[in-house]
C-alpha positions in Angstrom: -11.9 -48.6 27.0 -9.1 -50.4 24.5 -6.2 -51.8 26.0 -3.2 -49.7 26.1 -1.4 -50.0 22.4 -4.1 -51.4 21.0 -6.0 -50.0 18.0 -10.0 -49.9 17.3 -11.1 -51.9 14.3 -14.5 -52.1 13.0 -15.6 -55.7 11.5 -18.7 -55.7 9.5 -19.9 -59.1 8.3 -23.8 -61.0 8.4 -22.0 -64.3 8.9 -21.8 -64.9 12.8 -19.1 -67.7 12.9 -16.6 -64.9 11.2 -17.5 -62.6 13.6 -17.3 -64.5 16.2 -13.4 -66.1 15.1 -12.3 -62.5 14.2 -13.6 -61.4 18.0 -10.9 -64.0 19.3 -8.0 -63.4 17.4 -8.0 -60.0 16.6 -7.2 -58.9 20.6 -4.2 -61.9 20.2 -2.9 -59.3 17.6 -3.4 -55.9 19.4 -6.6 -54.7 17.8 -10.1 -53.9 20.0 -12.9 -55.3 17.4 -16.1 -53.5 17.2 -18.7 -55.9 15.5 -21.6 -55.3 13.6 -23.9 -57.3 11.4 -24.9 -54.9 8.5 -24.1 -52.5 6.8 -26.5 -49.5 7.8 -24.8 -50.2 11.6 -21.4 -50.2 10.0 -21.8 -46.8 8.1 -23.1 -45.5 11.5 -20.3 -47.2 13.2 -17.6 -44.9 11.1 -19.6 -41.9 11.4 -19.1 -41.9 15.2 -17.6 -39.1 17.1 -14.8 -41.0 17.6 -14.8 -44.1 15.2 -12.5 -47.0 14.4 -9.8 -46.5 12.6 -9.2 -49.7 10.6 -12.4 -51.4 9.2 -13.0 -55.2 7.8 -16.1 -54.9 5.6 -18.0 -57.7 4.3 -18.7 -57.3 0.6 -22.7 -58.8 1.0 -24.5 -57.5 3.7 -28.0 -56.5 4.5 -28.7 -52.7 4.7 -25.6 -51.3 3.1 -23.3 -53.5 1.3 -19.6 -52.7 1.6 -18.8 -51.2 -1.8 -21.8 -48.5 -0.5 -20.4 -48.0 2.6 -16.7 -47.1 1.2 -18.2 -44.7 -1.3 -20.6 -43.2 1.5 -17.3 -42.5 4.0 -14.8 -41.6 1.4 -17.7 -38.9 0.5 -17.5 -37.5 4.1 -15.2 -34.3 5.2 -13.1 -35.9 7.7 -9.2 -35.6 8.7 -9.0 -39.1 9.9 -10.6 -41.6 7.2 -10.6 -45.3 8.4 -8.3 -47.2 6.4 -10.8 -49.9 5.0 -10.1 -53.8 4.0 -12.7 -55.6 2.1 -13.7 -59.2 2.9 -15.5 -61.2 0.4 -15.5 -64.4 -1.5 -15.4 -62.5 -5.2 -12.3 -63.3 -6.9 -12.8 -61.5 -10.3 -10.3 -58.8 -11.2 -13.3 -56.4 -11.6 -14.6 -56.7 -8.4 -10.9 -55.9 -7.0 -11.1 -52.7 -9.4 -14.4 -52.1 -8.3 -13.4 -52.2 -4.3 -10.6 -50.2 -4.6 -12.2 -47.2 -6.9 -15.1 -46.9 -4.3 -12.3 -46.3 -1.6 -11.4 -49.5 0.3 -7.6 -49.4 0.9 -7.2 -53.7 0.3 -8.9 -56.4 -0.4 -8.9 -60.0 1.1 -10.6 -63.4 -0.3 -12.6 -65.5 2.0 -12.1 -67.8 3.5 -9.0 -65.6 4.8 -5.8 -67.2 5.9 -4.7 -65.5 9.1 -1.7 -64.8 8.8 -2.1 -62.9 5.5 -5.2 -61.2 7.3 -2.7 -60.3 10.2 0.0 -59.0 7.9 -2.6 -56.8 5.7 -3.7 -55.4 8.9 -0.2 -54.6 10.2 0.2 -52.6 6.9 -3.0 -50.5 7.1 -1.9 -50.0 10.9 1.9 -48.8 9.9 -0.4 -46.3 7.3 -2.5 -44.7 10.1 0.4 -44.4 12.3 2.4 -42.2 9.3 -0.5 -40.2 8.8 -0.8 -39.5 13.0 2.8 -38.5 12.6 2.5 -36.5 9.8 -0.4 -34.4 11.1 1.5 -33.9 14.5 4.7 -32.7 12.2 1.8 -30.5 10.3 0.6 -29.1 13.7 4.1 -28.3 14.8 4.8 -26.6 11.3 1.8 -24.6 11.5 3.1 -23.3 15.0 6.3 -22.1 13.7 4.7 -20.9 10.8 2.7 -18.5 13.2 5.6 -17.4 15.0 7.1 -17.0 11.7 3.7 -14.5 10.5 4.6 -12.5 14.0 8.0 -11.7 13.2 6.8 -10.8 9.7 4.1 -8.8 11.2 6.4 -7.3 13.9 8.6 -5.5 10.5 5.6 -3.7 9.7 4.9 -0.3 11.0 1.3 -0.1 12.6 0.5 3.4 11.8 3.4 5.0 9.3 3.3 8.5 9.3 5.2 10.5 7.0 5.5 14.5 7.2 3.4 16.9 4.4 1.8 13.4 3.2 -1.1 11.4 3.8 -0.7 7.8 3.9 -2.7 4.7 4.0 -1.4 1.2 4.3 -2.1 -2.5 4.3 -1.0 -6.0 4.1 -2.9 -9.2 3.7 -0.8 -12.1 4.6 -1.0 -15.1 2.5 -2.0 -18.6 3.4 1.7 -19.5 4.0 3.9 -17.3 5.2 5.6 -14.9 2.8 8.1 -12.2 2.5 6.5 -8.9 2.0 7.7 -5.5 4.0 7.6 -2.0 4.0 8.4 1.0 5.9 9.3 4.7 6.0 10.5 8.0 7.6 10.6 11.7 7.3 14.4 12.9 7.1 15.9 16.0 8.7 15.5 18.0 5.0 11.9 17.6 5.3 11.4 14.9 2.4 10.5 11.4 3.6 11.7 7.6 2.6 9.5 5.1 1.4 10.0 1.3 1.0 8.3 -1.5 0.2 9.9 -5.2 -0.7 9.5 -9.0 -1.0 11.6 -11.8 -0.4 11.4 -14.7 -2.6 9.9 -17.7 -1.5 7.4 -18.5 1.8 7.9 -20.0 5.3 10.1 -18.9 8.2 13.0 -18.2 6.4 11.3 -15.9 3.9 9.6 -14.2 7.5 13.1 -13.9 9.0 14.7 -12.3 5.9 12.2 -10.2 5.5 12.6 -8.6 9.0 16.2 -8.3 8.6 16.2 -6.8 5.3 13.7 -4.0 6.4 15.7 -3.1 9.5 18.8 -2.8 7.5 17.1 -0.7 4.3 15.4 1.2 7.0 19.4 2.3 8.8 20.2 3.0 5.4 17.9 5.6 4.7 18.0 7.2 7.9 21.4 8.4 6.6 20.0 10.3 4.1 21.1 8.0 1.4 19.4 8.3 -1.9 17.2 5.3 -3.5 19.9 4.2 -5.8 22.7 4.0 -3.0 20.5 2.2 -0.3 19.8 -0.5 -2.9 23.8 -0.8 -4.4 24.5 -0.8 -0.4 22.2 -4.0 0.5 23.2 -5.8 -2.5 27.1 -5.0 -1.6 26.4 -6.4 2.2 23.8 -8.8 1.7 24.4 -11.0 -1.4 26.7 -13.3 0.2 23.8 -14.4 2.9 21.2 -14.2 0.2 22.9 -16.8 -2.1 23.8 -19.3 0.9 19.9 -18.7 1.9 18.9 -19.3 -1.8 16.7 -16.3 -1.5 16.4 -13.0 -3.1 14.4 -9.5 -2.5 13.0 -7.4 -4.9 12.8 -3.8 -3.4 11.7 -0.2 -4.3 12.9 2.7 -2.1 11.4 6.0 -2.8 12.2 9.8 -1.7 9.3 12.1 -1.6 9.4 15.6 -1.5 6.0 17.0 -0.5 7.0 20.7 -0.9 8.5 19.9 -4.4 5.8 17.8 -5.6 8.6 15.1 -6.3 9.3 11.4 -6.0 12.5 10.1 -7.0 12.4 6.4 -7.4 15.3 3.3 -7.8 14.1 -0.6 -8.3 15.7 -3.8 -7.2 13.3 -6.0 -9.5 10.2 -4.8 -7.6 6.6 -3.1 -9.4 7.4 0.4 -9.8 4.5 3.1 -7.9 1.6 3.9 -10.0 0.3 7.3 -10.3 -3.6 7.4 -10.2 -5.8 10.4 -11.0 -9.2 11.3 -12.6 -7.7 10.3 -16.0 -6.4 6.7 -14.8 -3.6 5.0 -13.6 0.2 5.1 -15.0 3.2 3.2 -13.6 6.0 5.6 -13.0 8.6 3.0 -14.6 12.3 3.5 -14.8 15.3 1.1 -15.3 15.2 -1.3 -13.0 18.5 -3.0 -11.4 18.7 -6.9 -10.6 17.0 -8.0 -7.4 19.1 -7.9 -4.1 21.2 -11.0 -3.7 21.6 -11.9 -7.4 24.4 -9.8 -9.0 26.6 -7.5 -6.9 27.3 -5.1 -9.8 24.2 -4.2 -10.5 23.2 -0.4 -11.1 20.2 1.0 -9.5 19.3 4.5 -11.6 16.9 6.5 -10.5 13.7 8.3 -11.9 12.5 11.3 -10.6 8.4 12.4 -11.9 6.6 15.6 -10.6 3.1 14.6 -9.0 0.1 17.3 -8.2 -1.9 17.3 -5.0 -4.9 15.4 -6.7 -2.7 12.3 -7.4 -2.4 9.4 -5.2 0.6 6.7 -5.3 0.3 3.2 -4.9 3.3 1.4 -3.8 2.3 -2.4 -3.9 3.6 -6.0 -3.9 3.4 -8.1 -7.1 0.9 -10.5 -5.1 -1.7 -7.9 -5.8 -1.2 -7.2 -9.4 -0.6 -10.9 -9.7 -4.1 -12.3 -8.3 -5.6 -9.4 -9.0 -9.5 -10.4 -10.4 -9.6 -8.3 -13.3 -7.1 -8.8 -16.5 -5.8 -5.3 -16.2 -4.5 -4.3 -12.7 -4.1 -0.8 -13.1 -8.0 -0.4 -14.4 -8.8 -2.1 -11.0 -6.5 -0.1 -9.2 -8.0 2.7 -10.8 -11.7 1.6 -10.2 -11.3 0.5 -6.6 -9.9 4.1 -5.6 -12.8 6.0 -7.0 -12.8 9.2 -7.8 -10.2 11.7 -5.4 -11.8 13.4 -3.2 -11.0 16.1 -0.4 -11.1 13.9 2.7 -8.5 11.3 3.0 -9.7 7.7 4.1 -6.8 5.6 6.1 -9.2 2.6 5.3 -8.6 3.1 1.8 -5.6 0.6 1.2 -7.1 -2.3 3.1 -10.4 -1.7 0.9 -8.7 -1.2 -2.0 -6.8 -4.7 -1.8 -10.1 -6.1 -0.6 -11.8 -5.1 -4.2 -9.1 -6.2 -6.2 -8.7 -9.7 -4.8 -11.4 -12.3 -6.3 -11.6 -14.0 -2.8 -12.1 -10.3 -1.0 -12.2 -11.0 2.8 -13.8 -14.6 2.3 -10.0 -16.4 2.0 -6.0 -15.9 2.4 -4.7 -14.9 -0.8 -2.3 -17.0 -2.6 0.3 -14.4 -1.9 1.2 -11.5 0.5 -0.4 -8.3 -0.9 0.9 -5.1 0.6 -0.3 -1.6 -0.5 0.4 1.6 0.3 -1.1 4.7 -0.9 0.0 8.2 -0.3 -0.9 12.1 -1.5 0.4 15.1 -0.9 -1.2 16.4 2.5 -3.3 19.7 1.9 
């Protein structure tokens, strides 16, 4: 057992007198030494399940020398790399450079001055303690990001149902919490409103903002406001808050009318819906307004399109197009969707995201990716 407050240190030196001296003085400085006489044992000690955090390595030893040990240790994947100080009688600049290039953190000449060695060990200890502090803080940040991700997911509908419309929706979270959100509802007149947005940035602030904007958008849409006025009211009511948070929101709002086969859209800097059919994929572009949070007086003109029953509409976030494996995202989208069929597949959106991203399902994408697919229900 190490004394409370002590730090384990490996002493690797084939000089018995040097090992004995270090075994005597290191405990006085708050270290618990483990001594070995050759490089092979030193490397094994540093690869143990609970290795010493500090290491004093002689350059020349039987078996592996100090430089070989540095290279081997630095080549291992570990979250807790040791702080290595080389002990050597070599004084040339090329030797110093070789040791540091091999992975040594510091370099002390023999015969060493005890005061200098103690000071250099203290530097190493402070570095290791700072690394441990950063690790704990990163773990705490990770827990907060997990909470943010839970908040974000809570804003997303688990089963989006719109009258007269087939829907397939999927959301793929990035490694860092982002700000994608979407939602929709059917109104009393039989039409449905569908919205999809993205808050700038990542982290807790973006996730919290996404939840708030999604709730506000859902409330305005439920009042029966058309897409353009929804965006205008969001700009009016949220711009000061978003400016204070140094965030902005891109958002598209669409009114879908399955009886008339019509879609009315307005965009606040967000990608337009994409119509895909047997002929290909076409963006239903109009004149976009500014993202929410940038310009108070921005206008949001609506664009209208007729859509037949064989067309699949794709509503997506820019994470999917920006990180698509294909240089032409529209072609990749059309290819992933395949030929239209009579049977609607609710898992189509999830499968399409997987096929469009270069990482597939193997790793989180660099940015949130959201895809909502719709088709008039037959």
